[in-house]
N, CA, C, O and CB atoms as a CASP TS submission, in Angstrom:
PFRMAT TS
TARGET T0000
AUTHOR 0000-0000-0000
METHOD Language model
MODEL 1
PARENT N/A
ATOM      1  N   MET     1     -57.432 -65.496  42.450  1.00  0.00           N
ATOM      2  CA  MET     1     -58.587 -66.313  42.756  1.00  0.00           C
ATOM      3  C   MET     1     -59.387 -65.717  43.912  1.00  0.00           C
ATOM      4  O   MET     1     -60.618 -65.730  43.896  1.00  0.00           O
ATOM      5  CB  MET     1     -58.153 -67.734  43.087  1.00  0.00           C
ATOM      6  N   LEU     2     -58.688 -65.200  44.905  1.00  0.00           N
ATOM      7  CA  LEU     2     -59.370 -64.603  46.042  1.00  0.00           C
ATOM      8  C   LEU     2     -60.111 -63.339  45.643  1.00  0.00           C
ATOM      9  O   LEU     2     -61.177 -63.047  46.185  1.00  0.00           O
ATOM     10  CB  LEU     2     -58.379 -64.298  47.149  1.00  0.00           C
ATOM     11  N   GLY     3     -59.554 -62.582  44.695  1.00  0.00           N
ATOM     12  CA  GLY     3     -60.207 -61.372  44.217  1.00  0.00           C
ATOM     13  C   GLY     3     -61.521 -61.673  43.509  1.00  0.00           C
ATOM     14  O   GLY     3     -62.463 -60.884  43.568  1.00  0.00           O
ATOM     15  N   ASP     4     -61.575 -62.824  42.837  1.00  0.00           N
ATOM     16  CA  ASP     4     -62.800 -63.207  42.151  1.00  0.00           C
ATOM     17  C   ASP     4     -63.930 -63.435  43.142  1.00  0.00           C
ATOM     18  O   ASP     4     -65.063 -63.015  42.908  1.00  0.00           O
ATOM     19  CB  ASP     4     -62.573 -64.460  41.315  1.00  0.00           C
ATOM     20  N   ALA     5     -63.620 -64.103  44.256  1.00  0.00           N
ATOM     21  CA  ALA     5     -64.636 -64.346  45.278  1.00  0.00           C
ATOM     22  C   ALA     5     -65.066 -63.021  45.905  1.00  0.00           C
ATOM     23  O   ALA     5     -66.244 -62.830  46.207  1.00  0.00           O
ATOM     24  CB  ALA     5     -64.102 -65.314  46.366  1.00  0.00           C
ATOM     25  N   TYR     6     -64.122 -62.112  46.098  1.00  0.00           N
ATOM     26  CA  TYR     6     -64.443 -60.810  46.679  1.00  0.00           C
ATOM     27  C   TYR     6     -65.419 -60.052  45.781  1.00  0.00           C
ATOM     28  O   TYR     6     -66.367 -59.438  46.269  1.00  0.00           O
ATOM     29  CB  TYR     6     -63.160 -59.983  46.896  1.00  0.00           C
ATOM     30  N   ILE     7     -65.188 -60.095  44.491  1.00  0.00           N
ATOM     31  CA  ILE     7     -66.060 -59.399  43.541  1.00  0.00           C
ATOM     32  C   ILE     7     -67.465 -59.991  43.573  1.00  0.00           C
ATOM     33  O   ILE     7     -68.455 -59.260  43.560  1.00  0.00           O
ATOM     34  CB  ILE     7     -65.480 -59.477  42.114  1.00  0.00           C
ATOM     35  N   LEU     8     -67.545 -61.327  43.613  1.00  0.00           N
ATOM     36  CA  LEU     8     -68.855 -61.972  43.669  1.00  0.00           C
ATOM     37  C   LEU     8     -69.607 -61.605  44.941  1.00  0.00           C
ATOM     38  O   LEU     8     -70.801 -61.312  44.891  1.00  0.00           O
ATOM     39  CB  LEU     8     -68.702 -63.485  43.577  1.00  0.00           C
ATOM     40  N   PHE     9     -68.915 -61.616  46.087  1.00  0.00           N
ATOM     41  CA  PHE     9     -69.562 -61.243  47.342  1.00  0.00           C
ATOM     42  C   PHE     9     -69.962 -59.767  47.345  1.00  0.00           C
ATOM     43  O   PHE     9     -70.993 -59.401  47.908  1.00  0.00           O
ATOM     44  CB  PHE     9     -68.634 -61.538  48.523  1.00  0.00           C
ATOM     45  N   GLN    10     -69.138 -58.918  46.713  1.00  0.00           N
ATOM     46  CA  GLN    10     -69.461 -57.505  46.631  1.00  0.00           C
ATOM     47  C   GLN    10     -70.737 -57.294  45.813  1.00  0.00           C
ATOM     48  O   GLN    10     -71.616 -56.535  46.221  1.00  0.00           O
ATOM     49  CB  GLN    10     -68.291 -56.723  46.016  1.00  0.00           C
ATOM     50  N   ILE    11     -70.840 -57.953  44.673  1.00  0.00           N
ATOM     51  CA  ILE    11     -72.029 -57.824  43.830  1.00  0.00           C
ATOM     52  C   ILE    11     -73.251 -58.398  44.548  1.00  0.00           C
ATOM     53  O   ILE    11     -74.335 -57.816  44.501  1.00  0.00           O
ATOM     54  CB  ILE    11     -71.815 -58.539  42.474  1.00  0.00           C
ATOM     55  N   ALA    12     -73.071 -59.547  45.215  1.00  0.00           N
ATOM     56  CA  ALA    12     -74.187 -60.146  45.949  1.00  0.00           C
ATOM     57  C   ALA    12     -74.639 -59.235  47.093  1.00  0.00           C
ATOM     58  O   ALA    12     -75.836 -59.091  47.340  1.00  0.00           O
ATOM     59  CB  ALA    12     -73.788 -61.530  46.497  1.00  0.00           C
ATOM     60  N   GLY    13     -73.688 -58.628  47.783  1.00  0.00           N
ATOM     61  CA  GLY    13     -74.030 -57.701  48.870  1.00  0.00           C
ATOM     62  C   GLY    13     -74.794 -56.501  48.371  1.00  0.00           C
ATOM     63  O   GLY    13     -75.773 -56.082  48.989  1.00  0.00           O
ATOM     64  N   ILE    14     -74.358 -55.943  47.260  1.00  0.00           N
ATOM     65  CA  ILE    14     -75.076 -54.806  46.668  1.00  0.00           C
ATOM     66  C   ILE    14     -76.489 -55.229  46.287  1.00  0.00           C
ATOM     67  O   ILE    14     -77.444 -54.483  46.505  1.00  0.00           O
ATOM     68  CB  ILE    14     -74.322 -54.259  45.425  1.00  0.00           C
ATOM     69  N   GLY    15     -76.624 -56.421  45.719  1.00  0.00           N
ATOM     70  CA  GLY    15     -77.945 -56.912  45.337  1.00  0.00           C
ATOM     71  C   GLY    15     -78.872 -57.076  46.529  1.00  0.00           C
ATOM     72  O   GLY    15     -80.049 -56.726  46.456  1.00  0.00           O
ATOM     73  N   ILE    16     -78.348 -57.606  47.625  1.00  0.00           N
ATOM     74  CA  ILE    16     -79.161 -57.795  48.831  1.00  0.00           C
ATOM     75  C   ILE    16     -79.589 -56.459  49.411  1.00  0.00           C
ATOM     76  O   ILE    16     -80.750 -56.283  49.781  1.00  0.00           O
ATOM     77  CB  ILE    16     -78.388 -58.597  49.883  1.00  0.00           C
ATOM     78  N   VAL    17     -78.657 -55.515  49.492  1.00  0.00           N
ATOM     79  CA  VAL    17     -78.988 -54.193  50.049  1.00  0.00           C
ATOM     80  C   VAL    17     -80.023 -53.485  49.176  1.00  0.00           C
ATOM     81  O   VAL    17     -80.978 -52.904  49.691  1.00  0.00           O
ATOM     82  CB  VAL    17     -77.714 -53.320  50.176  1.00  0.00           C
ATOM     83  N   ILE    18     -79.837 -53.532  47.865  1.00  0.00           N
ATOM     84  CA  ILE    18     -80.788 -52.881  46.957  1.00  0.00           C
ATOM     85  C   ILE    18     -82.158 -53.548  47.044  1.00  0.00           C
ATOM     86  O   ILE    18     -83.183 -52.868  46.996  1.00  0.00           O
ATOM     87  CB  ILE    18     -80.267 -52.924  45.502  1.00  0.00           C
ATOM     88  N   ALA    19     -82.183 -54.871  47.172  1.00  0.00           N
ATOM     89  CA  ALA    19     -83.464 -55.571  47.304  1.00  0.00           C
ATOM     90  C   ALA    19     -84.189 -55.155  48.584  1.00  0.00           C
ATOM     91  O   ALA    19     -85.408 -54.983  48.578  1.00  0.00           O
ATOM     92  CB  ALA    19     -83.246 -57.093  47.295  1.00  0.00           C
ATOM     93  N   MET    20     -83.450 -54.993  49.672  1.00  0.00           N
ATOM     94  CA  MET    20     -84.074 -54.546  50.924  1.00  0.00           C
ATOM     95  C   MET    20     -84.592 -53.117  50.792  1.00  0.00           C
ATOM     96  O   MET    20     -85.700 -52.811  51.233  1.00  0.00           O
ATOM     97  CB  MET    20     -83.073 -54.639  52.090  1.00  0.00           C
ATOM     98  N   ILE    21     -83.790 -52.243  50.184  1.00  0.00           N
ATOM     99  CA  ILE    21     -84.226 -50.857  49.985  1.00  0.00           C
ATOM    100  C   ILE    21     -85.472 -50.814  49.111  1.00  0.00           C
ATOM    101  O   ILE    21     -86.409 -50.065  49.390  1.00  0.00           O
ATOM    102  CB  ILE    21     -83.098 -50.015  49.350  1.00  0.00           C
ATOM    103  N   HIS    22     -85.479 -51.619  48.053  1.00  0.00           N
ATOM    104  CA  HIS    22     -86.629 -51.668  47.153  1.00  0.00           C
ATOM    105  C   HIS    22     -87.883 -52.130  47.902  1.00  0.00           C
ATOM    106  O   HIS    22     -88.960 -51.557  47.733  1.00  0.00           O
ATOM    107  CB  HIS    22     -86.340 -52.605  45.963  1.00  0.00           C
ATOM    108  N   THR    23     -87.736 -53.158  48.720  1.00  0.00           N
ATOM    109  CA  THR    23     -88.877 -53.682  49.465  1.00  0.00           C
ATOM    110  C   THR    23     -89.420 -52.660  50.452  1.00  0.00           C
ATOM    111  O   THR    23     -90.632 -52.468  50.552  1.00  0.00           O
ATOM    112  CB  THR    23     -88.486 -54.952  50.200  1.00  0.00           C
ATOM    113  N   VAL    24     -88.527 -52.007  51.178  1.00  0.00           N
ATOM    114  CA  VAL    24     -88.965 -51.003  52.160  1.00  0.00           C
ATOM    115  C   VAL    24     -89.667 -49.843  51.464  1.00  0.00           C
ATOM    116  O   VAL    24     -90.733 -49.410  51.900  1.00  0.00           O
ATOM    117  CB  VAL    24     -87.763 -50.482  52.980  1.00  0.00           C
ATOM    118  N   LEU    25     -89.080 -49.344  50.397  1.00  0.00           N
ATOM    119  CA  LEU    25     -89.698 -48.223  49.693  1.00  0.00           C
ATOM    120  C   LEU    25     -91.038 -48.622  49.078  1.00  0.00           C
ATOM    121  O   LEU    25     -91.972 -47.820  49.057  1.00  0.00           O
ATOM    122  CB  LEU    25     -88.760 -47.697  48.607  1.00  0.00           C
ATOM    123  N   LYS    26     -91.138 -49.838  48.585  1.00  0.00           N
ATOM    124  CA  LYS    26     -92.400 -50.295  48.004  1.00  0.00           C
ATOM    125  C   LYS    26     -93.482 -50.425  49.066  1.00  0.00           C
ATOM    126  O   LYS    26     -94.644 -50.105  48.813  1.00  0.00           O
ATOM    127  CB  LYS    26     -92.206 -51.634  47.292  1.00  0.00           C
ATOM    128  N   GLN    27     -93.106 -50.895  50.263  1.00  0.00           N
ATOM    129  CA  GLN    27     -94.058 -50.995  51.361  1.00  0.00           C
ATOM    130  C   GLN    27     -94.523 -49.615  51.827  1.00  0.00           C
ATOM    131  O   GLN    27     -95.643 -49.469  52.318  1.00  0.00           O
ATOM    132  CB  GLN    27     -93.437 -51.758  52.525  1.00  0.00           C
ATOM    133  N   MET    28     -93.669 -48.609  51.675  1.00  0.00           N
ATOM    134  CA  MET    28     -94.026 -47.244  52.058  1.00  0.00           C
ATOM    135  C   MET    28     -94.867 -46.565  50.989  1.00  0.00           C
ATOM    136  O   MET    28     -95.341 -45.447  51.192  1.00  0.00           O
ATOM    137  CB  MET    28     -92.772 -46.425  52.326  1.00  0.00           C
ATOM    138  N   GLY    29     -95.057 -47.225  49.857  1.00  0.00           N
ATOM    139  CA  GLY    29     -95.867 -46.647  48.792  1.00  0.00           C
ATOM    140  C   GLY    29     -95.085 -45.767  47.835  1.00  0.00           C
ATOM    141  O   GLY    29     -95.677 -45.020  47.056  1.00  0.00           O
ATOM    142  N   LYS    30     -93.796 -45.843  47.883  1.00  0.00           N
ATOM    143  CA  LYS    30     -92.952 -45.025  47.006  1.00  0.00           C
ATOM    144  C   LYS    30     -92.328 -45.918  45.940  1.00  0.00           C
ATOM    145  O   LYS    30     -91.112 -46.106  45.900  1.00  0.00           O
ATOM    146  CB  LYS    30     -91.844 -44.283  47.821  1.00  0.00           C
ATOM    147  N   GLU    31     -93.176 -46.463  45.083  1.00  0.00           N
ATOM    148  CA  GLU    31     -92.702 -47.421  44.085  1.00  0.00           C
ATOM    149  C   GLU    31     -91.784 -46.779  43.053  1.00  0.00           C
ATOM    150  O   GLU    31     -90.847 -47.418  42.574  1.00  0.00           O
ATOM    151  CB  GLU    31     -93.878 -48.063  43.387  1.00  0.00           C
ATOM    152  N   ASP    32     -92.043 -45.534  42.711  1.00  0.00           N
ATOM    153  CA  ASP    32     -91.188 -44.886  41.710  1.00  0.00           C
ATOM    154  C   ASP    32     -89.764 -44.717  42.232  1.00  0.00           C
ATOM    155  O   ASP    32     -88.804 -44.929  41.491  1.00  0.00           O
ATOM    156  CB  ASP    32     -91.768 -43.519  41.313  1.00  0.00           C
ATOM    157  N   ILE    33     -89.620 -44.337  43.502  1.00  0.00           N
ATOM    158  CA  ILE    33     -88.285 -44.200  44.085  1.00  0.00           C
ATOM    159  C   ILE    33     -87.635 -45.579  44.228  1.00  0.00           C
ATOM    160  O   ILE    33     -86.421 -45.713  44.074  1.00  0.00           O
ATOM    161  CB  ILE    33     -88.358 -43.486  45.463  1.00  0.00           C
ATOM    162  N   ALA    34     -88.446 -46.605  44.524  1.00  0.00           N
ATOM    163  CA  ALA    34     -87.922 -47.967  44.635  1.00  0.00           C
ATOM    164  C   ALA    34     -87.338 -48.429  43.302  1.00  0.00           C
ATOM    165  O   ALA    34     -86.290 -49.073  43.267  1.00  0.00           O
ATOM    166  CB  ALA    34     -89.026 -48.934  45.098  1.00  0.00           C
ATOM    167  N   HIS    35     -88.016 -48.101  42.217  1.00  0.00           N
ATOM    168  CA  HIS    35     -87.498 -48.475  40.899  1.00  0.00           C
ATOM    169  C   HIS    35     -86.215 -47.714  40.576  1.00  0.00           C
ATOM    170  O   HIS    35     -85.300 -48.274  39.971  1.00  0.00           O
ATOM    171  CB  HIS    35     -88.553 -48.211  39.816  1.00  0.00           C
ATOM    172  N   TRP    36     -86.140 -46.449  40.972  1.00  0.00           N
ATOM    173  CA  TRP    36     -84.910 -45.682  40.753  1.00  0.00           C
ATOM    174  C   TRP    36     -83.755 -46.255  41.565  1.00  0.00           C
ATOM    175  O   TRP    36     -82.622 -46.308  41.086  1.00  0.00           O
ATOM    176  CB  TRP    36     -85.127 -44.207  41.115  1.00  0.00           C
ATOM    177  N   ALA    37     -84.039 -46.685  42.796  1.00  0.00           N
ATOM    178  CA  ALA    37     -82.989 -47.288  43.632  1.00  0.00           C
ATOM    179  C   ALA    37     -82.473 -48.570  42.993  1.00  0.00           C
ATOM    180  O   ALA    37     -81.270 -48.831  42.997  1.00  0.00           O
ATOM    181  CB  ALA    37     -83.522 -47.581  45.055  1.00  0.00           C
ATOM    182  N   THR    38     -83.383 -49.369  42.444  1.00  0.00           N
ATOM    183  CA  THR    38     -82.974 -50.595  41.763  1.00  0.00           C
ATOM    184  C   THR    38     -82.128 -50.284  40.537  1.00  0.00           C
ATOM    185  O   THR    38     -81.135 -50.961  40.272  1.00  0.00           O
ATOM    186  CB  THR    38     -84.198 -51.417  41.359  1.00  0.00           C
ATOM    187  N   LEU    39     -82.519 -49.269  39.799  1.00  0.00           N
ATOM    188  CA  LEU    39     -81.753 -48.874  38.619  1.00  0.00           C
ATOM    189  C   LEU    39     -80.358 -48.397  39.002  1.00  0.00           C
ATOM    190  O   LEU    39     -79.386 -48.735  38.327  1.00  0.00           O
ATOM    191  CB  LEU    39     -82.489 -47.777  37.850  1.00  0.00           C
ATOM    192  N   VAL    40     -80.247 -47.622  40.068  1.00  0.00           N
ATOM    193  CA  VAL    40     -78.940 -47.148  40.530  1.00  0.00           C
ATOM    194  C   VAL    40     -78.068 -48.333  40.961  1.00  0.00           C
ATOM    195  O   VAL    40     -76.876 -48.370  40.657  1.00  0.00           O
ATOM    196  CB  VAL    40     -79.107 -46.144  41.704  1.00  0.00           C
ATOM    197  N   GLY    41     -78.659 -49.293  41.662  1.00  0.00           N
ATOM    198  CA  GLY    41     -77.912 -50.491  42.052  1.00  0.00           C
ATOM    199  C   GLY    41     -77.425 -51.277  40.853  1.00  0.00           C
ATOM    200  O   GLY    41     -76.299 -51.772  40.845  1.00  0.00           O
ATOM    201  N   PHE    42     -78.277 -51.393  39.832  1.00  0.00           N
ATOM    202  CA  PHE    42     -77.893 -52.094  38.611  1.00  0.00           C
ATOM    203  C   PHE    42     -76.738 -51.377  37.921  1.00  0.00           C
ATOM    204  O   PHE    42     -75.811 -52.021  37.430  1.00  0.00           O
ATOM    205  CB  PHE    42     -79.091 -52.212  37.659  1.00  0.00           C
ATOM    206  N   ILE    43     -76.790 -50.062  37.882  1.00  0.00           N
ATOM    207  CA  ILE    43     -75.717 -49.289  37.237  1.00  0.00           C
ATOM    208  C   ILE    43     -74.405 -49.444  37.997  1.00  0.00           C
ATOM    209  O   ILE    43     -73.344 -49.548  37.382  1.00  0.00           O
ATOM    210  CB  ILE    43     -76.100 -47.798  37.146  1.00  0.00           C
ATOM    211  N   ILE    44     -74.464 -49.461  39.328  1.00  0.00           N
ATOM    212  CA  ILE    44     -73.252 -49.651  40.127  1.00  0.00           C
ATOM    213  C   ILE    44     -72.630 -51.013  39.833  1.00  0.00           C
ATOM    214  O   ILE    44     -71.420 -51.118  39.633  1.00  0.00           O
ATOM    215  CB  ILE    44     -73.567 -49.520  41.633  1.00  0.00           C
ATOM    216  N   VAL    45     -73.463 -52.054  39.807  1.00  0.00           N
ATOM    217  CA  VAL    45     -72.958 -53.397  39.508  1.00  0.00           C
ATOM    218  C   VAL    45     -72.416 -53.459  38.084  1.00  0.00           C
ATOM    219  O   VAL    45     -71.415 -54.127  37.824  1.00  0.00           O
ATOM    220  CB  VAL    45     -74.067 -54.452  39.702  1.00  0.00           C
ATOM    221  N   LEU    46     -73.076 -52.764  37.166  1.00  0.00           N
ATOM    222  CA  LEU    46     -72.611 -52.746  35.780  1.00  0.00           C
ATOM    223  C   LEU    46     -71.228 -52.126  35.671  1.00  0.00           C
ATOM    224  O   LEU    46     -70.392 -52.620  34.914  1.00  0.00           O
ATOM    225  CB  LEU    46     -73.595 -51.983  34.899  1.00  0.00           C
ATOM    226  N   PHE    47     -70.968 -51.046  36.419  1.00  0.00           N
ATOM    227  CA  PHE    47     -69.639 -50.438  36.406  1.00  0.00           C
ATOM    228  C   PHE    47     -68.594 -51.379  36.999  1.00  0.00           C
ATOM    229  O   PHE    47     -67.470 -51.441  36.502  1.00  0.00           O
ATOM    230  CB  PHE    47     -69.653 -49.118  37.177  1.00  0.00           C
ATOM    231  N   ILE    48     -68.947 -52.107  38.049  1.00  0.00           N
ATOM    232  CA  ILE    48     -68.013 -53.072  38.643  1.00  0.00           C
ATOM    233  C   ILE    48     -67.659 -54.151  37.624  1.00  0.00           C
ATOM    234  O   ILE    48     -66.490 -54.504  37.462  1.00  0.00           O
ATOM    235  CB  ILE    48     -68.621 -53.715  39.921  1.00  0.00           C
ATOM    236  N   VAL    49     -68.677 -54.671  36.938  1.00  0.00           N
ATOM    237  CA  VAL    49     -68.450 -55.724  35.947  1.00  0.00           C
ATOM    238  C   VAL    49     -67.633 -55.195  34.777  1.00  0.00           C
ATOM    239  O   VAL    49     -66.733 -55.883  34.295  1.00  0.00           O
ATOM    240  CB  VAL    49     -69.785 -56.291  35.446  1.00  0.00           C
ATOM    241  N   MET    50     -67.931 -53.986  34.311  1.00  0.00           N
ATOM    242  CA  MET    50     -67.179 -53.412  33.190  1.00  0.00           C
ATOM    243  C   MET    50     -65.715 -53.210  33.557  1.00  0.00           C
ATOM    244  O   MET    50     -64.830 -53.462  32.739  1.00  0.00           O
ATOM    245  CB  MET    50     -67.798 -52.079  32.756  1.00  0.00           C
ATOM    246  N   ASP    51     -65.453 -52.758  34.779  1.00  0.00           N
ATOM    247  CA  ASP    51     -64.076 -52.548  35.221  1.00  0.00           C
ATOM    248  C   ASP    51     -63.313 -53.867  35.243  1.00  0.00           C
ATOM    249  O   ASP    51     -62.167 -53.934  34.799  1.00  0.00           O
ATOM    250  CB  ASP    51     -64.049 -51.893  36.612  1.00  0.00           C
ATOM    251  N   ASN    52     -63.942 -54.903  35.756  1.00  0.00           N
ATOM    252  CA  ASN    52     -63.282 -56.204  35.809  1.00  0.00           C
ATOM    253  C   ASN    52     -63.155 -56.834  34.434  1.00  0.00           C
ATOM    254  O   ASN    52     -62.208 -57.580  34.181  1.00  0.00           O
ATOM    255  CB  ASN    52     -64.038 -57.135  36.729  1.00  0.00           C
ATOM    256  N   LEU    53     -64.081 -56.550  33.555  1.00  0.00           N
ATOM    257  CA  LEU    53     -63.985 -57.044  32.184  1.00  0.00           C
ATOM    258  C   LEU    53     -62.820 -56.375  31.461  1.00  0.00           C
ATOM    259  O   LEU    53     -62.127 -57.016  30.671  1.00  0.00           O
ATOM    260  CB  LEU    53     -65.304 -56.796  31.423  1.00  0.00           C
ATOM    261  N   ALA    54     -62.606 -55.101  31.726  1.00  0.00           N
ATOM    262  CA  ALA    54     -61.457 -54.402  31.141  1.00  0.00           C
ATOM    263  C   ALA    54     -60.150 -55.015  31.639  1.00  0.00           C
ATOM    264  O   ALA    54     -59.204 -55.175  30.869  1.00  0.00           O
ATOM    265  CB  ALA    54     -61.505 -52.896  31.482  1.00  0.00           C
ATOM    266  N   ASP    55     -60.098 -55.359  32.929  1.00  0.00           N
ATOM    267  CA  ASP    55     -58.902 -56.025  33.461  1.00  0.00           C
ATOM    268  C   ASP    55     -58.690 -57.384  32.805  1.00  0.00           C
ATOM    269  O   ASP    55     -57.558 -57.771  32.512  1.00  0.00           O
ATOM    270  CB  ASP    55     -59.012 -56.191  34.983  1.00  0.00           C
ATOM    271  N   LEU    56     -59.784 -58.107  32.577  1.00  0.00           N
ATOM    272  CA  LEU    56     -59.678 -59.416  31.921  1.00  0.00           C
ATOM    273  C   LEU    56     -59.103 -59.272  30.514  1.00  0.00           C
ATOM    274  O   LEU    56     -58.212 -60.030  30.132  1.00  0.00           O
ATOM    275  CB  LEU    56     -61.058 -60.104  31.861  1.00  0.00           C
ATOM    276  N   PHE    57     -59.601 -58.308  29.739  1.00  0.00           N
ATOM    277  CA  PHE    57     -59.085 -58.110  28.390  1.00  0.00           C
ATOM    278  C   PHE    57     -57.620 -57.691  28.410  1.00  0.00           C
ATOM    279  O   PHE    57     -56.851 -58.073  27.527  1.00  0.00           O
ATOM    280  CB  PHE    57     -59.916 -57.066  27.656  1.00  0.00           C
ATOM    281  N   GLN    58     -57.234 -56.911  29.410  1.00  0.00           N
ATOM    282  CA  GLN    58     -55.828 -56.508  29.532  1.00  0.00           C
ATOM    283  C   GLN    58     -54.960 -57.727  29.817  1.00  0.00           C
ATOM    284  O   GLN    58     -53.863 -57.844  29.271  1.00  0.00           O
ATOM    285  CB  GLN    58     -55.653 -55.448  30.649  1.00  0.00           C
ATOM    286  N   GLN    59     -55.432 -58.629  30.657  1.00  0.00           N
ATOM    287  CA  GLN    59     -54.675 -59.846  30.945  1.00  0.00           C
ATOM    288  C   GLN    59     -54.588 -60.740  29.711  1.00  0.00           C
ATOM    289  O   GLN    59     -53.548 -61.350  29.459  1.00  0.00           O
ATOM    290  CB  GLN    59     -55.318 -60.614  32.108  1.00  0.00           C
ATOM    291  N   ILE    60     -55.656 -60.820  28.952  1.00  0.00           N
ATOM    292  CA  ILE    60     -55.639 -61.618  27.721  1.00  0.00           C
ATOM    293  C   ILE    60     -54.641 -61.036  26.737  1.00  0.00           C
ATOM    294  O   ILE    60     -53.898 -61.771  26.087  1.00  0.00           O
ATOM    295  CB  ILE    60     -57.045 -61.681  27.084  1.00  0.00           C
ATOM    296  N   LYS    61     -54.622 -59.697  26.627  1.00  0.00           N
ATOM    297  CA  LYS    61     -53.641 -59.053  25.742  1.00  0.00           C
ATOM    298  C   LYS    61     -52.219 -59.367  26.177  1.00  0.00           C
ATOM    299  O   LYS    61     -51.358 -59.631  25.339  1.00  0.00           O
ATOM    300  CB  LYS    61     -53.853 -57.536  25.716  1.00  0.00           C
ATOM    301  N   SER    62     -51.967 -59.340  27.477  1.00  0.00           N
ATOM    302  CA  SER    62     -50.606 -59.596  27.952  1.00  0.00           C
ATOM    303  C   SER    62     -50.219 -61.063  27.762  1.00  0.00           C
ATOM    304  O   SER    62     -49.046 -61.362  27.539  1.00  0.00           O
ATOM    305  CB  SER    62     -50.478 -59.206  29.430  1.00  0.00           C
ATOM    306  N   VAL    63     -51.178 -61.975  27.846  1.00  0.00           N
ATOM    307  CA  VAL    63     -50.872 -63.391  27.642  1.00  0.00           C
ATOM    308  C   VAL    63     -50.479 -63.660  26.191  1.00  0.00           C
ATOM    309  O   VAL    63     -49.521 -64.386  25.924  1.00  0.00           O
ATOM    310  CB  VAL    63     -52.076 -64.261  28.034  1.00  0.00           C
ATOM    311  N   PHE    64     -51.215 -63.076  25.269  1.00  0.00           N
ATOM    312  CA  PHE    64     -50.951 -63.319  23.856  1.00  0.00           C
ATOM    313  C   PHE    64     -50.012 -62.288  23.245  1.00  0.00           C
ATOM    314  O   PHE    64     -49.799 -62.290  22.033  1.00  0.00           O
ATOM    315  CB  PHE    64     -52.245 -63.335  23.091  1.00  0.00           C
ATOM    316  N   LEU    65     -49.446 -61.406  24.069  1.00  0.00           N
ATOM    317  CA  LEU    65     -48.449 -60.424  23.647  1.00  0.00           C
ATOM    318  C   LEU    65     -48.945 -59.515  22.528  1.00  0.00           C
ATOM    319  O   LEU    65     -48.229 -59.268  21.558  1.00  0.00           O
ATOM    320  CB  LEU    65     -47.199 -61.129  23.199  1.00  0.00           C
ATOM    321  N   PHE    66     -50.163 -59.022  22.665  1.00  0.00           N
ATOM    322  CA  PHE    66     -50.713 -58.087  21.699  1.00  0.00           C
ATOM    323  C   PHE    66     -50.482 -56.639  22.118  1.00  0.00           C
ATOM    324  O   PHE    66     -51.288 -55.765  21.798  1.00  0.00           O
ATOM    325  CB  PHE    66     -52.193 -58.343  21.513  1.00  0.00           C
ATOM    326  N   GLN    67     -49.412 -56.386  22.815  1.00  0.00           N
ATOM    327  CA  GLN    67     -49.180 -55.057  23.339  1.00  0.00           C
ATOM    328  C   GLN    67     -48.795 -54.132  22.253  1.00  0.00           C
ATOM    329  O   GLN    67     -48.556 -52.951  22.503  1.00  0.00           O
ATOM    330  CB  GLN    67     -48.131 -55.066  24.397  1.00  0.00           C
TER
END
């Protein structure tokens, strides 16, 4: 249960940092780099979610003994 909260805070932290980077770069007139930074942040979060989804499926397999 504690790990779930950690994952949520980690994703939220990444989102906040990426939003700040995007805002700063956009204010500097570098919108293309700002969009790339947002895309990189999205990909990082996507890998975190995919990793945890794989763990979830592994736990489901172990519960139903589909090993």
